C-alpha positions in Angstrom: 0.0 0.0 0.0 2.9 2.3 -0.7 1.7 5.8 -1.5 -1.8 4.8 -0.4 -2.1 4.4 3.4 -0.3 7.7 4.4 -1.3 9.6 7.5 -4.2 11.4 5.7 -5.7 8.1 4.6 -5.3 6.6 8.1 -7.0 9.6 9.7 -10.0 9.1 7.5 -10.1 5.4 8.0 -10.0 5.8 11.8 -13.0 8.0 11.6 -14.8 5.1 10.0 -13.7 2.4 12.4 -12.5 2.8 16.0 -11.4 -0.9 16.3 -9.6 -1.9 13.1 -5.8 -2.0 13.3 -4.4 0.4 10.7 -1.0 -0.1 8.9 1.3 2.6 7.6 2.7 2.4 4.1 6.1 0.7 4.1 8.9 2.8 5.4 12.5 1.6 4.8 14.9 1.1 7.7 17.7 2.8 5.8 15.6 5.9 5.2 15.0 6.1 9.0 18.4 5.1 10.3 20.8 6.3 7.6 18.7 9.0 6.0 17.3 10.5 9.2 13.9 10.7 7.6 12.0 10.8 10.9 9.2 12.8 9.3 8.1 9.5 7.7 7.0 8.4 11.3 4.6 11.3 11.7 1.1 10.4 12.5 -1.9 11.7 14.4 -2.7 10.4 18.0 -6.2 9.8 16.6 -4.9 7.0 14.4 -4.3 4.4 17.1 -4.2 1.5 17.1 -1.7 1.8 14.2 1.2 -0.4 13.1 4.4 0.8 11.5 5.4 -1.3 8.5 9.2 -1.4 7.9 11.2 -2.7 5.0 14.8 -3.8 5.4 17.2 -6.8 5.7 19.9 -5.7 8.1 19.2 -6.9 11.7 21.1 -4.1 13.4 19.5 -1.4 11.2 16.0 -2.9 11.6 16.5 -3.0 15.4 17.3 0.7 15.3 14.3 1.4 13.1 12.0 -0.6 15.4 13.2 1.4 18.4 12.5 4.6 16.5 9.0 3.4 15.7 8.3 2.6 19.3 9.6 6.0 20.4 7.3 7.6 17.8 4.4 5.9 19.5 3.4 3.1 17.2 1.5 0.1 18.7 3.1 -2.5 16.5 6.2 -2.8 14.3 5.7 -5.0 11.2 8.5 -6.3 8.9 7.3 -6.5 5.3 8.4 -9.7 3.6 5.7 -9.5 0.9 6.3 -6.5 -1.3 7.4 -7.6 -4.8 8.5 -4.3 -6.4 11.8 -4.0 -8.2 12.8 -1.2 -5.8 12.6 -3.4 -2.7 14.3 -6.4 -4.5 17.3 -4.2 -5.2 17.5 -3.4 -1.5 17.2 -7.1 -0.5 13.9 -6.7 1.3 10.3 -7.3 0.7 9.2 -10.6 -0.8 12.7 -11.6 -1.8 13.3 -12.3 1.9 11.1 -15.4 1.5 14.3 -17.0 0.1 16.2 -16.2 3.4 14.2 -17.4 6.4 17.2 -17.6 8.7 18.1 -13.9 7.9 14.5 -12.9 8.6 14.6 -14.8 11.9 17.8 -12.8 12.8 16.0 -9.6 11.8 12.9 -10.4 13.9 15.0 -11.4 16.9 16.9 -8.2 16.8 13.7 -6.1 16.4 12.0 -7.9 19.3 15.0 -7.3 21.5 15.2 -3.6 20.6 11.6 -2.6 21.6 8.7 -3.4 23.9 5.8 -3.2 21.4 4.8 -6.3 19.5 6.9 -7.1 16.4 5.1 -8.9 13.6 5.8 -10.1 10.0 3.9 -10.0 6.8 4.8 -12.5 4.1 3.8 -14.3 0.9 3.3 -18.0 0.6 6.5 -18.2 -1.5 8.3 -16.6 -4.4 9.0 -17.7 -8.0 9.2 -21.5 -8.3 9.4 -22.2 -4.6 7.0 -24.9 -3.3 4.8 -23.1 -0.7 4.1 -26.4 1.1 7.8 -26.5 1.9 8.9 -22.9 2.1 6.0 -21.4 4.1 6.2 -23.8 7.1 10.0 -23.4 7.2 9.6 -19.6 7.2 7.0 -19.6 9.9 9.0 -22.0 12.0 12.1 -19.8 11.8 10.3 -16.6 12.7 8.3 -18.3 15.5 11.5 -19.6 17.0 12.8 -16.0 16.9 9.9 -14.9 19.1 7.3 -13.8 16.6 3.7 -14.4 17.7 1.7 -12.7 14.9 1.9 -13.1 11.2 -0.1 -11.9 8.2 0.1 -14.1 5.1 -0.7 -12.8 1.6 -2.1 -16.0 0.1 -0.3 -15.6 -3.2 3.2 -16.3 -4.5 5.2 -13.3 -5.6 6.8 -13.7 -9.0 9.9 -11.6 -8.8 10.8 -12.3 -12.4 8.3 -11.8 -15.1 5.5 -10.0 -13.3 5.1 -6.3 -12.4 4.1 -5.3 -8.8 0.6 -4.6 -10.1 0.4 -8.1 -11.8 1.6 -9.7 -8.6 -1.5 -8.5 -6.9 -3.8 -10.3 -9.3 -2.2 -12.9 -11.5 -0.7 -15.5 -9.1 -3.6 -17.7 -7.9 -4.8 -17.3 -4.4 -4.4 -20.3 -2.1 -6.3 -19.6 1.1 -6.2 -23.3 2.0 -2.5 -23.2 2.8 -3.0 -20.2 5.2 -5.6 -22.3 7.0 -3.3 -25.3 7.1 -0.5 -23.1 8.6 -2.9 -22.0 11.4 -3.5 -25.7 12.1 0.3 -26.5 12.0 1.2 -23.4 14.1 -1.7 -23.0 16.5 0.3 -20.8 18.9 0.7 -18.2 16.1 -1.9 -15.4 15.6 -2.4 -15.9 11.8 -4.1 -13.3 9.6 -5.0 -13.9 5.9 -4.5 -11.2 3.2 -5.1 -11.0 -0.5 -8.2 -10.6 -2.6 -10.6 -10.1 0.3 -13.3 -7.8 -0.9 -16.1 -7.9 1.7 -16.9 -8.1 5.4 -18.8 -11.3 4.7 -15.7 -12.9 3.2 -13.7 -11.7 6.2 -16.2 -13.2 8.7 -16.0 -16.5 6.9 -12.3 -16.7 7.4 -12.7 -15.9 11.1 -15.4 -18.5 11.4 -13.0 -21.0 9.8 -10.5 -20.5 12.6 -8.1 -17.8 11.4 -7.3 -15.1 13.9 -7.4 -12.0 11.7 -8.1 -10.7 8.2 -6.0 -8.0 6.5 -8.0 -6.0 3.9 -6.1 -3.7 1.5 -7.4 -2.4 -1.8 -11.1 -3.0 -1.0 -10.8 -1.0 2.2 -9.2 1.8 0.3 -11.5 1.9 -2.7 -14.7 1.2 -0.7 -13.9 2.4 2.8 -17.5 2.8 3.9 -18.5 -0.7 2.8 -15.6 -2.3 4.6 -14.8 -0.1 7.6 -18.1 1.4 8.6 -19.7 -1.9 9.6 -16.5 -3.5 10.8 -16.8 -2.3 14.4 -20.3 -3.8 14.7 -20.0 -7.0 12.6 -16.4 -8.0 13.5 -15.7 -6.5 16.9 -19.2 -6.4 18.4 -19.0 -2.7 19.1 -21.5 0.1 18.2 -21.3 1.6 14.7 -20.1 5.1 15.7 -20.5 7.2 12.5 -21.7 7.5 8.9 -19.8 8.3 5.7 -21.4 11.7 5.7 -20.3 12.4 9.3 -16.8 11.2 8.5 -16.6 13.6 5.6 -17.6 16.5 7.8 -15.2 15.4 10.5 -12.4 15.7 7.9 -13.1 19.4 7.4 -11.1 20.6 10.5 -8.3 18.2 9.6 -8.2 19.6 6.1 -8.2 23.2 7.4 -5.2 22.4 9.7 -3.4 20.7 6.8 -3.8 23.7 4.6 -2.7 26.1 7.3 0.5 24.1 7.5 1.2 24.6 3.8 -0.4 21.4 2.5 -2.6 21.0 -0.5 -6.2 19.8 -0.5 -5.6 17.0 -3.1 -3.1 15.4 -0.7 -6.1 14.6 1.6 -9.1 14.3 -0.7 -7.4 11.8 -3.0 -8.1 9.3 -0.2 -11.7 10.3 0.1 -12.8 9.6 -3.5 -14.3 6.1 -2.7 -16.2 7.2 0.4 -19.6 7.0 -1.3 -18.7 4.3 -3.8 -21.8 2.6 -5.3 -24.2 5.1 -3.8 -26.3 7.9 -5.4 -24.1 11.0 -5.9 -20.9 9.1 -5.8 -19.9 10.1 -9.4 -20.5 13.8 -8.7 -18.5 13.5 -5.4 -15.5 11.9 -7.2 -15.6 14.3 -10.1 -15.8 17.4 -8.0 -13.0 16.4 -5.7 -10.8 15.0 -8.5 -11.1 18.1 -10.7 -11.4 20.8 -8.0 -8.9 19.7 -5.3 -5.9 20.3 -7.6 -6.8 23.9 -8.3 -5.0 26.7 -6.5 -6.8 27.9 -3.5 -9.0 24.9 -3.2 -10.2 24.4 0.4 -12.7 22.6 2.6 -15.6 24.4 0.9 -15.1 22.1 -2.1 -15.6 19.1 0.1 -18.8 20.7 1.6 -20.1 21.3 -2.0 -19.4 17.8 -3.1 -21.1 16.4 0.0 -24.1 18.5 -0.7 -24.3 16.8 -4.1 -24.2 13.4 -2.4 -26.9 14.3 0.1 -29.0 15.9 -2.7 -28.9 12.7 -4.6 -30.3 10.9 -1.6 -27.2 8.9 -0.6 -27.6 7.1 2.7 -25.4 4.8 4.8 
């Protein structure tokens, strides 16, 4: 979710769900430790619970990055071993680490020793021509012995040669069965499934089948109201606290503060385009925000006008 789940996106998503654990976009350990890019750790106190997702492959550097993440206030530090992009391959992190479970175990042990918050890992079921039935259990055994207690498994292989990052999200077939078998083989691990999950009903089915968690990516981004608004009630048994209209209005003070700090409206509203997906007025909402937010001087009044179009079209949540 690089370039997607930034702090503006997470602020919106937290308005929709008080319970769901949010993840940052991946931040590289070298950027934090060598580059001193601590601004990448900035987030709002309202985002919690929120996990920092880190990329890297050097145990010492990752330990330092994990410590920085804890100091910044994150509730969890997650090592990404699933991203298939060329950029992360060249840095020897992301999905290519599925080929080096012992190195990942060393990284996890170092991160766990460096901080007090929970350290977790996100992985694929394998890469390229690896046999997931062999590779994935070995990977989980290695990180478990290093002290990891929570894993999220993207139920697809990553093809590092021959497929683009976008194609890696769709073309390799999903194998949810192996994720469920891993939960049975490693009952002490908290196992979440990821990949291709498009609805709360699908998420609830995985939980009913014995998995401990469900990670939803693109569907929660493109249709945040459909996924997140009902999650507190249907998944966590809590009251549904808001509506999509109320969340849009609650973003207005946040937008004003962002603009006062020199930011641009489009930096925030690009994450709001799907808020009314599938509902009357959604097209006008998207068009007004897409076309208007990039114009000089655009401000929260544009969001109010777009919201009036939705409400005028009779959209309800």
